N, C-alpha and C positions, 0 to 999 in steps of 0.2 A: 463567687468569681465564675467568670466562664475561661475558655481554655487561651483564649486569643487575649483575652486580659491579661493572661498572666505571662504569655510570651512577650507581652510588652511592658509588664514590669520588670519581667527579665531583663528585657531588652536595656529598661534602663538602668539597672543593677551592672551590669554588662559595660554602659556607658562609664557609670561611676568607677568600675577599675581601671578606665582608661584616664579621667580624670587622676587616679592615683599616682597612676604609672607616670603623669607628666608633672609630676609634685605639687597637683595640688591636693584639697581637699575629697574625700570620695564620693561626692554628687552626682548624680547624674539622670538625665530627663529627656522624655520622648516625645512628642506633638503628634498626635493619633489622626486621622479623618475622623468624619461624624459616624460611618461606617465598623469603624475600628481593622479598618483593613490594611490601611497605606500609612506606612509613617511616612511622615512628612519632615520633621526635623529632629534631630539628636544634640543635645548640650550638654558639655560638660562643666563644672565648676572650675572658673578661670580664678579666684581669689587669688592664690598665691602667686602663680606664675604670671599673670595678667594685671597684678598689682592694685586688682581694683576691688573694693569692697562690696561690691553690687554685684560684681560675675558669680552671680548662685546661679546655678545650672537650670532650675526650676523656671526662673523668669524668662527664659528665652527668647531675649530680646532682637536674636533674627530673625523671628517669625512677624514684627510688628509690620517691615516693608513688605513682607512677601503676602500678607492675612489680611482681609477686614477684619475686625475680629466681629462686627457685629452682622458680616455677613456669613462666617463660617461656622460650623457648630464643630468644635475640635475636642479632643480630649485631649489629657496631658498627664502623662504617666510618670512618678518620678519616685527616687530609689529611696527616700527617706519623705517625710511629713516636709510641705513647702514651709518657708520661712514664712512668718508672720509679716514683716517690714514691707510687704510691697505693698 
């Protein structure tokens, strides 16, 4: 793992701690540009406080309106293994 990848993974873990402080399960995700240089989006789990069972951090649903998946090459870093129900 490269140093930038470790930084992004630690960033996802920091977001997970934020989710926990907000009363949610401790999961976080970070979406990074194709070069791995810029964080485009951070998302924390919102299942409990948002009362939404699909509020998983790794779903990063805020990304859909902003980025066209076929045109962007993005990397997702998550504080835990992404859920298989996606």
